[in-house]
N, CA, C and O of each residue as an XYZ file, in Angstrom:
936
protein
N    -134.538     42.563    100.462
C    -133.949     43.493    101.425
C    -132.541     43.900    100.991
O    -131.691     44.188    101.834
N    -132.296     43.925     99.697
C    -130.981     44.294     99.186
C    -130.743     45.796     99.319
O    -131.641     46.552     99.690
N    -129.537     46.206     99.014
C    -129.158     47.610     99.057
C    -129.989     48.403     98.048
O    -129.873     48.142     96.850
N    -130.819     49.357     98.470
C    -131.674     50.096     97.532
C    -130.886     50.969     96.575
O    -131.353     51.270     95.476
N    -129.685     51.380     96.987
C    -128.885     52.234     96.119
C    -128.377     51.475     94.892
O    -128.001     52.084     93.890
N    -128.368     50.138     94.978
C    -127.954     49.339     93.827
C    -128.981     49.425     92.697
O    -128.666     49.142     91.541
N    -130.207     49.815     93.038
C    -131.267     49.931     92.043
C    -131.314     51.306     91.384
O    -131.959     51.492     90.352
N    -130.623     52.261     91.994
C    -130.750     53.643     91.546
C    -129.795     53.990     90.407
O    -128.649     53.543     90.367
N    -130.305     54.797     89.487
C    -129.500     55.328     88.397
C    -129.188     56.794     88.685
O    -129.601     57.337     89.709
N    -128.461     57.420     87.777
C    -128.066     58.809     87.999
C    -129.272     59.713     88.186
O    -129.236     60.635     89.001
N    -130.355     59.455     87.430
C    -131.521     60.325     87.545
C    -132.199     60.196     88.913
O    -132.746     61.170     89.431
N    -132.161     58.983     89.498
C    -132.736     58.817     90.835
C    -131.883     59.528     91.900
O    -132.418     60.119     92.838
N    -130.557     59.464     91.744
C    -129.691     60.192     92.663
C    -129.942     61.694     92.543
O    -129.999     62.406     93.546
N    -130.090     62.165     91.309
C    -130.343     63.591     91.084
C    -131.671     64.010     91.703
O    -131.779     65.077     92.306
N    -132.680     63.154     91.546
C    -134.003     63.444     92.106
C    -133.944     63.511     93.632
O    -134.548     64.392     94.244
N    -133.217     62.579     94.238
C    -133.104     62.549     95.695
C    -132.360     63.772     96.215
O    -132.787     64.392     97.189
N    -131.261     64.120     95.577
C    -130.459     65.261     96.008
C    -131.230     66.568     95.840
O    -131.223     67.422     96.727
N    -131.893     66.716     94.695
C    -132.667     67.944     94.441
C    -133.832     68.066     95.417
O    -134.141     69.164     95.880
N    -134.475     66.953     95.731
C    -135.592     66.969     96.670
C    -135.130     67.405     98.056
O    -135.757     68.255     98.689
N    -134.026     66.815     98.521
C    -133.488     67.171     99.833
C    -133.044     68.630     99.865
O    -133.251     69.326    100.859
N    -132.437     69.087     98.778
C    -131.977     70.478     98.705
C    -133.160     71.447     98.756
O    -133.084     72.492     99.402
N    -134.243     71.099     98.079
C    -135.430     71.948     98.082
C    -136.043     72.031     99.474
O    -136.498     73.093     99.897
N    -136.054     70.907    100.181
C    -136.577     70.890    101.553
C    -135.727     71.781    102.459
O    -136.262     72.593    103.214
N    -134.412     71.629    102.384
C    -133.516     72.405    103.238
C    -133.574     73.894    102.902
O    -133.530     74.738    103.797
N    -133.673     74.215    101.613
C    -133.757     75.613    101.197
C    -135.030     76.258    101.723
O    -135.011     77.402    102.178
N    -136.131     75.528    101.660
C    -137.402     76.036    102.184
C    -137.303     76.283    103.684
O    -137.812     77.281    104.195
N    -136.643     75.365    104.381
C    -136.482     75.510    105.828
C    -135.666     76.756    106.167
O    -135.988     77.474    107.113
N    -134.620     77.007    105.401
C    -133.770     78.177    105.645
C    -134.527     79.466    105.348
O    -134.458     80.424    106.118
N    -135.246     79.488    104.232
C    -135.966     80.692    103.837
C    -137.130     81.011    104.768
O    -137.428     82.176    105.030
N    -137.781     79.966    105.260
C    -138.926     80.195    106.153
C    -138.490     80.698    107.523
O    -139.247     81.398    108.195
N    -137.256     80.341    107.949
C    -136.669     80.756    109.225
C    -137.474     80.264    110.433
O    -137.212     80.664    111.568
N    -138.464     79.384    110.172
C    -139.274     78.884    111.281
C    -139.487     77.375    111.157
O    -140.469     76.820    111.651
N    -138.550     76.743    110.492
C    -138.695     75.307    110.277
C    -138.634     74.563    111.605
O    -137.760     74.822    112.433
N    -139.557     73.650    111.798
C    -139.633     72.859    113.018
C    -138.866     71.559    112.790
O    -139.062     70.913    111.761
N    -137.991     71.154    113.728
C    -137.114     69.988    113.525
C    -137.848     68.712    113.117
O    -137.395     67.998    112.223
N    -138.975     68.420    113.763
C    -139.707     67.195    113.452
C    -140.249     67.233    112.031
O    -140.204     66.233    111.315
N    -140.761     68.393    111.626
C    -141.279     68.555    110.264
C    -140.162     68.396    109.246
O    -140.334     67.741    108.217
N    -139.023     68.996    109.536
C    -137.877     68.910    108.632
C    -137.395     67.470    108.506
O    -137.092     67.010    107.406
N    -137.324     66.760    109.625
C    -136.908     65.356    109.608
C    -137.862     64.510    108.774
O    -137.431     63.680    107.974
N    -139.159     64.725    108.965
C    -140.165     63.960    108.224
C    -140.059     64.205    106.725
O    -140.167     63.272    105.929
N    -139.846     65.462    106.342
C    -139.785     65.777    104.917
C    -138.547     65.164    104.256
O    -138.612     64.700    103.118
N    -137.427     65.166    104.972
C    -136.207     64.567    104.406
C    -136.360     63.051    104.264
O    -135.950     62.471    103.259
N    -136.950     62.420    105.273
C    -137.195     60.978    105.190
C    -138.157     60.684    104.045
O    -137.976     59.714    103.308
N    -139.185     61.529    103.897
C    -140.142     61.336    102.821
C    -139.514     61.437    101.446
O    -139.895     60.704    100.533
N    -138.559     62.334    101.288
C    -137.884     62.499    100.002
C    -137.122     61.238     99.604
O    -137.167     60.809     98.452
N    -136.421     60.651    100.575
C    -135.685     59.411    100.318
C    -136.666     58.256    100.083
O    -136.473     57.432     99.189
N    -137.703     58.215    100.888
C    -138.715     57.154    100.808
C    -139.302     57.033     99.406
O    -139.418     55.928     98.875
N    -139.671     58.160     98.803
C    -140.339     58.116     97.500
C    -139.404     57.658     96.381
O    -139.846     57.011     95.431
N    -138.142     57.981     96.486
C    -137.199     57.511     95.476
C    -137.023     55.999     95.598
O    -136.964     55.296     94.589
N    -136.940     55.499     96.828
C    -136.834     54.053     97.035
C    -138.085     53.329     96.510
O    -137.988     52.251     95.925
N    -139.260     53.938     96.728
C    -140.496     53.348     96.198
C    -140.480     53.360     94.677
O    -140.904     52.400     94.034
N    -139.990     54.449     94.112
C    -139.977     54.587     92.655
C    -139.129     53.519     91.973
O    -139.440     53.090     90.862
N    -138.047     53.087     92.646
C    -137.189     52.059     92.050
C    -137.619     50.653     92.463
O    -136.997     49.666     92.071
N    -138.707     50.568     93.272
C    -139.241     49.258     93.633
C    -138.525     48.576     94.780
O    -138.533     47.349     94.871
N    -137.897     49.360     95.669
C    -137.189     48.777     96.813
C    -138.107     48.685     98.024
O    -138.846     49.625     98.319
N    -138.063     47.560     98.725
C    -138.886     47.371     99.922
C    -138.497     48.352    101.026
O    -139.288     48.604    101.935
N    -137.292     48.904    100.956
C    -136.884     49.905    101.937
C    -137.775     51.145    101.865
O    -137.901     51.885    102.841
N    -138.386     51.365    100.709
C    -139.335     52.463    100.588
C    -140.534     52.253    101.495
O    -141.053     53.207    102.073
N    -140.980     51.000    101.623
C    -142.101     50.688    102.504
C    -141.697     50.830    103.977
O    -142.490     51.278    104.806
N    -140.474     50.448    104.287
C    -139.991     50.575    105.665
C    -139.924     52.045    106.071
O    -140.307     52.403    107.184
N    -139.437     52.890    105.169
C    -139.388     54.317    105.454
C    -140.790     54.924    105.500
O    -141.014     55.926    106.179
N    -141.735     54.315    104.775
C    -143.117     54.782    104.841
C    -143.673     54.630    106.254
O    -144.426     55.481    106.728
N    -143.295     53.539    106.922
C    -143.720     53.320    108.312
C    -143.164     54.428    109.209
O    -143.885     54.986    110.036
N    -141.884     54.740    109.040
C    -141.243     55.791    109.845
C    -141.892     57.147    109.556
O    -142.211     57.902    110.475
N    -142.082     57.442    108.277
C    -142.688     58.714    107.894
C    -144.099     58.834    108.454
O    -144.496     59.905    108.914
N    -144.862     57.739    108.417
C    -146.246     57.756    108.905
C    -146.310     58.138    110.382
O    -147.189     58.894    110.796
N    -145.379     57.615    111.169
C    -145.344     57.933    112.602
C    -145.068     59.421    112.818
O    -145.764     60.089    113.583
N    -144.040     59.930    112.132
C    -143.686     61.342    112.286
C    -144.800     62.249    111.773
O    -145.139     63.248    112.409
N    -145.367     61.897    110.623
C    -146.418     62.718    110.038
C    -147.678     62.686    110.902
O    -148.393     63.684    110.998
N    -147.947     61.549    111.524
C    -149.092     61.445    112.421
C    -148.952     62.385    113.608
O    -149.923     63.016    114.025
N    -147.744     62.477    114.150
C    -147.483     63.381    115.280
C    -147.671     64.842    114.856
O    -148.300     65.632    115.560
N    -147.110     65.180    113.693
C    -147.228     66.555    113.184
C    -148.690     66.915    112.942
O    -149.126     68.016    113.277
N    -149.440     65.995    112.366
C    -150.860     66.240    112.075
C    -151.658     66.439    113.357
O    -152.544     67.291    113.417
N    -151.342     65.648    114.385
C    -152.053     65.771    115.665
C    -151.834     67.146    116.276
O    -152.742     67.710    116.887
N    -150.650     67.677    116.114
C    -150.356     69.007    116.647
C    -151.237     70.081    116.019
O    -151.546     71.092    116.649
N    -151.642     69.846    114.755
C    -152.451     70.830    114.034
C    -153.939     70.504    114.081
O    -154.749     71.175    113.443
N    -154.290     69.476    114.834
C    -155.677     69.002    114.909
C    -156.179     68.503    113.569
O    -157.385     68.491    113.319
N    -155.255     68.087    112.698
C    -155.638     67.427    111.447
C    -155.837     65.944    111.761
O    -155.019     65.097    111.402
N    -156.939     65.658    112.436
C    -157.175     64.304    112.919
C    -157.301     63.312    111.775
O    -156.937     62.144    111.912
N    -157.814     63.779    110.653
C    -157.939     62.888    109.497
C    -156.593     62.388    109.021
O    -156.433     61.206    108.716
N    -155.625     63.289    108.958
C    -154.282     62.911    108.539
C    -153.642     61.974    109.560
O    -153.001     60.987    109.198
N    -153.826     62.296    110.841
C    -153.244     61.456    111.893
C    -153.815     60.041    111.841
O    -153.075     59.057    111.847
N    -155.157     59.955    111.790
C    -155.806     58.644    111.767
C    -155.468     57.884    110.491
O    -155.235     56.676    110.521
N    -155.442     58.602    109.368
C    -155.163     57.956    108.079
C    -153.771     57.342    108.056
O    -153.605     56.188    107.660
N    -152.771     58.111    108.479
C    -151.389     57.624    108.374
C    -151.030     56.605    109.451
O    -150.316     55.639    109.185
N    -151.531     56.825    110.672
C    -151.208     55.874    111.739
C    -152.101     54.643    111.701
O    -151.662     53.540    112.025
N    -153.358     54.833    111.303
C    -154.302     53.717    111.321
C    -154.465     52.991    110.009
O    -155.034     51.900    109.975
N    -153.971     53.581    108.909
C    -154.153     52.939    107.608
C    -152.849     52.842    106.813
O    -152.437     51.748    106.428
N    -152.204     53.978    106.568
C    -150.990     53.967    105.743
C    -149.884     53.129    106.381
O    -149.237     52.334    105.700
N    -149.664     53.303    107.678
C    -148.584     52.571    108.351
C    -148.801     51.059    108.336
O    -147.895     50.335    107.922
N    -149.963     50.541    108.769
C    -150.151     49.083    108.721
C    -150.171     48.531    107.303
O    -149.709     47.415    107.063
N    -150.709     49.314    106.353
C    -150.720     48.866    104.962
C    -149.300     48.806    104.394
O    -148.993     47.953    103.562
N    -148.437     49.721    104.852
C    -147.043     49.697    104.412
C    -146.347     48.432    104.895
O    -145.529     47.856    104.178
N    -146.671     48.000    106.111
C    -146.105     46.753    106.645
C    -146.573     45.573    105.797
O    -145.775     44.711    105.429
N    -147.876     45.538    105.487
C    -148.427     44.465    104.657
C    -147.817     44.492    103.256
O    -147.497     43.447    102.688
N    -147.659     45.693    102.707
C    -147.070     45.818    101.372
C    -145.620     45.363    101.370
O    -145.161     44.749    100.407
N    -144.895     45.662    102.448
C    -143.493     45.235    102.537
C    -143.383     43.716    102.459
O    -142.496     43.180    101.794
N    -144.291     43.034    103.142
C    -144.300     41.565    103.103
C    -144.575     41.083    101.679
O    -143.916     40.167    101.188
N    -145.548     41.705    101.024
C    -145.883     41.331     99.647
C    -144.713     41.574     98.704
O    -144.433     40.758     97.826
N    -144.044     42.683     98.888
C    -142.924     43.027     98.013
C    -141.769     42.050     98.210
O    -141.118     41.652     97.244
N    -141.516     41.667     99.450
C    -140.435     40.710     99.720
C    -140.746     39.361     99.072
O    -139.849     38.676     98.581
N    -142.030     38.988     99.078
C    -142.441     37.700     98.517
C    -142.463     37.698     96.995
O    -142.476     36.632     96.378
N    -142.468     38.881     96.381
C    -142.621     38.962     94.926
C    -141.526     39.801     94.270
O    -141.806     40.859     93.706
N    -140.267     39.325     94.346
C    -139.178     40.056     93.676
C    -139.219     39.819     92.170
O    -139.756     38.809     91.715
N    -138.659     40.735     91.403
C    -138.586     40.517     89.959
C    -137.356     39.668     89.635
O    -136.673     39.180     90.536
N    -137.089     39.500     88.371
C    -136.016     38.595     87.935
C    -134.637     39.249     87.917
O    -133.662     38.609     87.524
N    -134.538     40.508     88.333
C    -133.254     41.211     88.268
C    -132.249     40.689     89.285
O    -131.041     40.819     89.087
N    -132.744     40.093     90.383
C    -131.858     39.615     91.429
C    -131.333     40.720     92.323
O    -130.436     40.490     93.134
N    -131.893     41.939     92.182
C    -131.432     43.085     92.957
C    -132.366     43.420     94.119
O    -132.185     44.431     94.798
N    -133.359     42.570     94.341
C    -134.285     42.825     95.435
C    -135.387     43.801     95.097
O    -135.993     44.390     95.992
N    -135.653     43.979     93.824
C    -136.704     44.902     93.384
C    -138.015     44.146     93.216
O    -138.025     43.007     92.749
N    -139.124     44.782     93.598
C    -140.423     44.135     93.518
C    -140.888     44.019     92.060
O    -140.593     44.874     91.224
N    -141.611     42.953     91.789
C    -142.170     42.757     90.454
C    -143.510     43.476     90.351
O    -144.324     43.414     91.273
N    -143.739     44.155     89.236
C    -145.004     44.853     89.043
C    -146.120     43.846     88.772
O    -145.863     42.719     88.347
N    -147.357     44.264     89.023
C    -148.510     43.407     88.784
C    -149.666     44.270     88.291
O    -149.707     45.476     88.531
N    -150.605     43.627     87.595
C    -151.777     44.328     87.085
C    -153.019     43.805     87.798
O    -153.356     42.630     87.658
N    -153.714     44.664     88.567
C    -154.897     44.210     89.310
C    -155.974     43.672     88.362
O    -156.197     44.223     87.284
N    -156.640     42.584     88.782
C    -157.735     42.061     87.969
C    -159.040     42.761     88.354
O    -159.060     43.587     89.266
N    -160.129     42.428     87.655
C    -161.416     43.100     87.868
C    -161.940     42.895     89.286
O    -162.514     43.804     89.887
N    -161.735     41.691     89.811
C    -162.203     41.408     91.173
C    -161.474     42.277     92.190
O    -162.099     42.821     93.100
N    -160.163     42.411     92.043
C    -159.376     43.229     92.966
C    -159.788     44.701     92.895
O    -159.849     45.393     93.911
N    -160.068     45.161     91.680
C    -160.501     46.546     91.501
C    -161.863     46.774     92.158
O    -162.090     47.812     92.779
N    -162.758     45.813     92.023
C    -164.084     45.924     92.632
C    -163.977     45.956     94.157
O    -164.607     46.784     94.815
N    -163.179     45.053     94.704
C    -162.975     45.011     96.158
C    -162.371     46.327     96.643
O    -162.791     46.871     97.664
N    -161.385     46.832     95.907
C    -160.740     48.087     96.271
C    -161.737     49.238     96.279
O    -161.720     50.066     97.190
N    -162.602     49.298     95.278
C    -163.600     50.369     95.176
C    -164.583     50.320     96.345
O    -164.916     51.346     96.938
N    -165.038     49.117     96.662
C    -165.996     48.962     97.761
C    -165.355     49.322     99.101
O    -165.966     50.002     99.926
N    -164.126     48.863     99.311
C    -163.429     49.180    100.549
C    -163.157     50.678    100.672
O    -163.263     51.248    101.758
N    -162.807     51.310     99.549
C    -162.538     52.747     99.561
C    -163.784     53.524     99.971
O    -163.702     54.468    100.758
N    -164.939     53.126     99.436
C    -166.195     53.793     99.792
C    -166.496     53.619    101.279
O    -166.921     54.559    101.950
N    -166.270     52.403    101.786
C    -166.550     52.130    103.205
C    -165.598     52.906    104.110
O    -166.025     53.506    105.097
N    -164.311     52.894    103.776
C    -163.306     53.600    104.580
C    -163.594     55.103    104.589
O    -163.507     55.752    105.631
N    -163.933     55.643    103.431
C    -164.226     57.075    103.332
C    -165.427     57.450    104.184
O    -165.418     58.478    104.862
N    -166.467     56.610    104.150
C    -167.679     56.880    104.934
C    -167.384     56.844    106.437
O    -167.802     57.731    107.182
N    -166.662     55.813    106.871
C    -166.353     55.674    108.299
C    -165.444     56.801    108.780
O    -165.717     57.437    109.798
N    -164.368     57.042    108.045
C    -163.430     58.078    108.448
C    -164.076     59.460    108.354
O    -163.835     60.322    109.198
N    -164.899     59.665    107.321
C    -165.584     60.948    107.175
C    -166.458     61.250    108.371
O    -166.509     62.387    108.840
N    -167.153     60.225    108.871
C    -167.980     60.395    110.063
C    -167.150     60.730    111.282
O    -167.536     61.579    112.087
N    -166.005     60.066    111.425
C    -165.121     60.337    112.559
C    -164.561     61.759    112.506
O    -164.486     62.448    113.523
N    -164.175     62.180    111.314
C    -163.604     63.522    111.168
C    -164.638     64.596    111.452
O    -164.330     65.630    112.045
N    -165.858     64.344    111.026
C    -166.940     65.285    111.311
C    -167.179     65.374    112.821
O    -167.378     66.458    113.369
N    -167.154     64.226    113.473
C    -167.380     64.193    114.920
C    -166.271     64.916    115.687
O    -166.523     65.499    116.741
N    -165.049     64.879    115.158
C    -163.919     65.538    115.804
C    -163.778     67.006    115.402
O    -162.838     67.680    115.825
N    -164.714     67.501    114.584
C    -164.674     68.898    114.120
C    -163.336     69.212    113.450
O    -162.700     70.225    113.741
N    -162.931     68.328    112.555
C    -161.644     68.456    111.874
C    -161.620     69.696    110.977
O    -162.565     69.919    110.221
N    -160.559     70.508    111.047
C    -160.452     71.669    110.168
C    -160.392     71.238    108.691
O    -159.863     70.176    108.363
N    -160.949     72.089    107.808
C    -160.917     71.823    106.365
C    -161.410     70.407    106.066
O    -160.728     69.608    105.424
N    -162.614     70.130    106.553
C    -163.178     68.774    106.516
C    -163.226     68.183    105.116
O    -162.876     67.018    104.927
N    -163.652     68.965    104.135
C    -163.806     68.442    102.777
C    -162.486     67.877    102.260
O    -162.437     66.748    101.773
N    -161.425     68.659    102.367
C    -160.122     68.211    101.866
C    -159.590     67.042    102.691
O    -158.903     66.169    102.162
N    -159.902     67.024    103.971
C    -159.453     65.919    104.822
C    -160.101     64.600    104.406
O    -159.451     63.555    104.409
N    -161.388     64.655    104.046
C    -162.089     63.444    103.613
C    -161.539     62.962    102.269
O    -161.343     61.763    102.068
N    -161.291     63.903    101.349
C    -160.706     63.541    100.049
C    -159.329     62.914    100.255
O    -158.949     61.983     99.545
N    -158.597     63.426    101.219
C    -157.268     62.881    101.525
C    -157.359     61.433    101.978
O    -156.508     60.616    101.627
N    -158.398     61.106    102.764
C    -158.596     59.733    103.218
C    -158.796     58.804    102.020
O    -158.192     57.734    101.944
N    -159.652     59.227    101.085
C    -159.959     58.398     99.911
C    -158.725     58.155     99.053
O    -158.431     57.018     98.684
N    -158.008     59.227     98.737
C    -156.838     59.086     97.871
C    -155.715     58.316     98.565
O    -154.976     57.570     97.924
N    -155.594     58.503     99.882
C    -154.570     57.757    100.624
C    -154.867     56.267    100.605
O    -153.967     55.447    100.427
N    -156.141     55.924    100.790
C    -156.503     54.505    100.779
C    -156.202     53.881     99.424
O    -155.610     52.804     99.346
N    -156.614     54.565     98.352
C    -156.351     54.029     97.007
C    -154.851     53.841     96.786
O    -154.421     52.850     96.195
N    -154.065     54.798     97.266
C    -152.616     54.728     97.068
C    -152.007     53.530     97.790
O    -151.236     52.772     97.202
N    -152.358     53.360     99.072
C    -151.747     52.268     99.830
C    -152.252     50.908     99.344
O    -151.506     49.929     99.362
N    -153.507     50.843     98.911
C    -154.035     49.564     98.433
C    -153.389     49.175     97.101
O    -153.053     48.011     96.887
N    -153.220     50.148     96.213
C    -152.567     49.873     94.930
C    -151.088     49.532     95.130
O    -150.511     48.762     94.362
N    -150.486     50.111     96.165
C    -149.103     49.751     96.498
C    -149.040     48.286     96.922
O    -148.142     47.546     96.520
N    -150.007     47.883     97.738
C    -150.098     46.488     98.181
C    -150.274     45.552     96.982
O    -149.724     44.450     96.959
N    -151.046     46.001     95.986
C    -151.289     45.186     94.789
C    -150.128     45.247     93.794
O    -150.132     44.542     92.785
N    -149.139     46.089     94.080
C    -147.948     46.245     93.235
C    -148.279     46.823     91.863
O    -147.661     46.463     90.861
N    -149.253     47.716     91.831
C    -149.665     48.347     90.580
C    -148.952     49.684     90.379
O    -148.801     50.445     91.335
N    -148.511     49.986     89.158
C    -147.885     51.286     88.890
C    -148.792     52.466     89.213
O    -148.313     53.575     89.453
N    -150.095     52.229     89.219
C    -151.042     53.320     89.438
C    -151.091     53.780     90.901
O    -151.783     54.743     91.232
N    -150.343     53.077     91.779
C    -150.232     53.556     93.156
C    -149.681     54.973     93.159
O    -150.096     55.806     93.965
N    -148.740     55.245     92.251
C    -148.061     56.539     92.228
C    -149.006     57.660     91.802
O    -148.890     58.783     92.293
N    -149.938     57.370     90.897
C    -150.911     58.384     90.494
C    -151.883     58.683     91.635
O    -152.295     59.828     91.821
N    -152.245     57.652     92.394
C    -153.120     57.867     93.547
C    -152.406     58.720     94.599
O    -153.004     59.609     95.205
N    -151.120     58.434     94.805
C    -150.347     59.255     95.737
C    -150.211     60.685     95.220
O    -150.232     61.631     96.006
N    -150.070     60.849     93.898
C    -149.962     62.191     93.315
C    -151.244     62.982     93.574
O    -151.193     64.170     93.895
N    -152.395     62.316     93.433
C    -153.668     62.974     93.729
C    -153.732     63.372     95.198
O    -154.202     64.458     95.537
N    -153.254     62.483     96.064
C    -153.217     62.781     97.493
C    -152.275     63.945     97.790
O    -152.561     64.775     98.654
N    -151.156     64.003     97.076
C    -150.208     65.096     97.262
C    -150.863     66.446     97.003
O    -150.647     67.401     97.749
N    -151.662     66.523     95.946
C    -152.330     67.784     95.591
C    -153.264     68.222     96.718
O    -153.304     69.396     97.088
N    -154.014     67.260     97.256
C    -154.923     67.565     98.370
C    -154.134     68.061     99.587
O    -154.539     69.016    100.250
N    -153.016     67.408     99.871
C    -152.230     67.769    101.048
C    -151.504     69.098    100.878
O    -151.260     69.805    101.856
N    -151.162     69.435     99.655
C    -150.580     70.763     99.403
C    -151.581     71.837     99.816
O    -151.224     72.825    100.457
N    -152.846     71.624     99.435
C    -153.896     72.574     99.807
C    -154.067     72.637    101.327
O    -154.142     73.724    101.900
N    -154.127     71.482    101.973
C    -154.319     71.434    103.428
C    -153.212     72.172    104.183
O    -153.488     72.955    105.093
N    -151.967     71.920    103.803
C    -150.864     72.525    104.549
C    -150.631     73.977    104.160
O    -150.085     74.739    104.957
N    -151.027     74.379    102.967
C    -150.984     75.794    102.616
C    -151.987     76.563    103.475
O    -151.709     77.675    103.922
N    -153.149     75.963    103.700
C    -154.145     76.586    104.568
C    -153.613     76.714    105.992
O    -153.819     77.733    106.650
N    -152.929     75.674    106.461
C    -152.370     75.705    107.811
C    -151.221     76.711    107.910
O    -151.053     77.348    108.950
N    -150.436     76.863    106.853
C    -149.284     77.772    106.892
C    -149.705     79.236    106.959
O    -148.886     80.096    107.284
N    -150.974     79.535    106.656
C    -151.454     80.907    106.812
C    -151.491     81.309    108.284
O    -151.401     82.490    108.620
N    -151.624     80.312    109.154
C    -151.648     80.570    110.591
C    -150.268     80.419    111.222
O    -149.944     81.095    112.199
N    -149.453     79.520    110.649
C    -148.111     79.278    111.186
C    -147.188     78.957    110.012
O    -147.285     77.885    109.414
N    -146.299     79.885    109.689
C    -145.431     79.739    108.516
C    -144.471     78.562    108.617
O    -143.899     78.144    107.611
N    -144.287     78.020    109.822
C    -143.379     76.879    109.956
C    -143.902     75.667    109.190
O    -143.131     74.774    108.836
N    -145.206     75.634    108.934
C    -145.788     74.502    108.221
C    -145.718     74.659    106.699
O    -146.188     73.800    105.953
N    -145.124     75.772    106.251
C    -144.909     75.924    104.814
C    -143.967     74.847    104.307
O    -144.066     74.412    103.160
N    -143.045     74.415    105.174
C    -142.117     73.333    104.811
C    -142.881     72.065    104.456
O    -142.501     71.351    103.528
N    -143.954     71.778    105.188
C    -144.742     70.580    104.905
C    -145.482     70.720    103.570
O    -145.625     69.741    102.837
N    -145.950     71.927    103.254
C    -146.602     72.149    101.964
C    -145.615     71.926    100.816
O    -145.939     71.289     99.813
N    -144.412     72.463    100.986
C    -143.368     72.268     99.976
C    -142.995     70.793     99.885
O    -142.708     70.280     98.803
N    -143.001     70.115    101.035
C    -142.711     68.690    101.066
C    -143.623     67.939    100.105
O    -143.159     67.088     99.345
N    -144.912     68.246    100.132
C    -145.833     67.520     99.274
C    -145.770     67.981     97.812
O    -146.181     67.247     96.914
N    -145.261     69.184     97.576
C    -144.974     69.591     96.196
C    -143.845     68.720     95.638
O    -143.881     68.274     94.491
N    -142.843     68.498     96.492
C    -141.729     67.628     96.109
C    -142.224     66.193     95.944
O    -141.827     65.491     95.014
N    -143.089     65.770     96.851
C    -143.675     64.438     96.754
C    -144.411     64.258     95.426
O    -144.349     63.192     94.813
N    -145.105     65.304     94.991
C    -145.858     65.227     93.737
C    -144.932     64.925     92.569
O    -145.232     64.073     91.732
N    -143.810     65.625     92.517
C    -142.829     65.388     91.447
C    -142.283     63.964     91.537
O    -142.163     63.273     90.526
N    -141.953     63.534     92.752
C    -141.404     62.188     92.948
C    -142.414     61.105     92.583
O    -142.053     60.088     91.989
N    -143.678     61.322     92.936
C    -144.690     60.310     92.630
C    -144.971     60.220     91.131
O    -145.207     59.132     90.606
N    -144.945     61.347     90.452
C    -145.113     61.311     88.992
C    -143.949     60.570     88.346
O    -144.134     59.811     87.395
N    -142.758     60.796     88.870
C    -141.606     60.037     88.377
C    -141.770     58.555     88.689
O    -141.444     57.700     87.865
N    -142.277     58.257     89.877
C    -142.490     56.867     90.262
C    -143.445     56.155     89.318
O    -143.234     54.991     88.979
N    -144.497     56.852     88.891
C    -145.444     56.238     87.956
C    -144.758     55.927     86.628
O    -144.925     54.837     86.080
N    -143.993     56.877     86.117
C    -143.284     56.665     84.842
C    -142.329     55.481     84.966
O    -142.269     54.633     84.075
N    -141.578     55.421     86.078
C    -140.617     54.344     86.292
C    -141.302     52.982     86.365
O    -140.871     52.030     85.714
N    -142.361     52.893     87.150
C    -143.087     51.629     87.295
C    -143.785     51.233     85.997
O    -143.830     50.053     85.650
N    -144.324     52.209     85.284
C    -145.034     51.909     84.034
C    -144.061     51.356     82.994
O    -144.410     50.452     82.236
N    -142.873     51.882     82.957
C    -141.860     51.380     82.031
C    -141.518     49.928     82.337
O    -141.390     49.109     81.427
N    -141.371     49.611     83.624
C    -141.073     48.231     84.013
C    -142.248     47.307     83.712
O    -142.058     46.173     83.272
N    -143.468     47.800     83.952
C    -144.659     46.995     83.681
C    -144.806     46.718     82.185
O    -145.159     45.608     81.785
N    -144.535     47.729     81.367
C    -144.628     47.559     79.911
C    -143.547     46.604     79.401
O    -143.801     45.792     78.511
N    -142.347     46.703     79.965
C    -141.253     45.809     79.568
C    -141.591     44.368     79.940
O    -141.308     43.441     79.181
N    -142.200     44.184     81.118
C    -142.604     42.848     81.551
C    -143.668     42.272     80.621
O    -143.608     41.101     80.246
N    -144.643     43.104     80.253
C    -145.723     42.661     79.378
C    -145.187     42.284     77.997
O    -145.623     41.292     77.412
N    -144.251     43.064     77.478
C    -143.646     42.777     76.182
C    -142.880     41.461     76.205
O    -142.958     40.663     75.271
N    -142.131     41.247     77.300
C    -141.377     40.001     77.444
C    -142.295     38.795     77.514
O    -141.987     37.749     76.942
N    -143.418     38.924     78.206
C    -144.380     37.832     78.322
C    -145.019     37.518     76.985
O    -145.256     36.353     76.663
N    -145.300     38.555     76.200
C    -145.890     38.351     74.873
C    -144.913     37.658     73.936
O    -145.315     36.811     73.139
N    -143.640     38.006     74.024
C    -142.627     37.377     73.171
C    -142.436     35.913     73.544
O    -142.253     35.064     72.673
N    -142.479     35.617     74.858
C    -142.275     34.236     75.293
C    -143.474     33.357     74.941
O    -143.355     32.137     74.829
N    -144.645     34.006     74.766
C    -145.862     33.249     74.445
C    -145.944     32.902     72.955
O    -146.694     32.012     72.554
N    -145.159     33.621     72.142
C    -145.182     33.368     70.687
C    -144.411     32.084     70.345
O    -144.321     31.711     69.176
């Protein structure tokens, strides 16, 4: 639970500032930015940078973002997004926060240690993802959710992302990046009816950039850890 800014380098500060600036610029240009949407996008921008540097504060902000995003999704009848973030992403973020606190790396800065899922964990994750997708897909169909296909894909990618985050795998960021692409499509479709939601579409474009950076950052740490372990074994 250390200060997350102690983990950040100049490039992370630049990423955070540019992300926030892009969100605010979109809000100004759209002239119809909704306060709750704007708040959620700004929190999301900070959240992803904290996740990228391995700070547990990223998981705490994920809980806050999930609540706000769930409310926004409910307003648009995107029941899949609401159920996914409030019923899955938020509780998984709490569980991941506990795991991250229990598994700090050797830096002493409160950063989580990366891990590589074994075959059993991957199998369990795959089976759970199929089950979650089937159950949620049925619920979304029953609720006549708009853009059903993309909503179901969003459930699958969201589950993979939060589960890989719990496992402390660098590939969580790639799963989130896949989810970002799906959500860009969903909110672009919604913005055709209400331009105020264009901010949310831009939000996930920014998220995509942040998540790709997060994967690179985590992969570098994972590779450095693996190299150190190989040297110590010699």
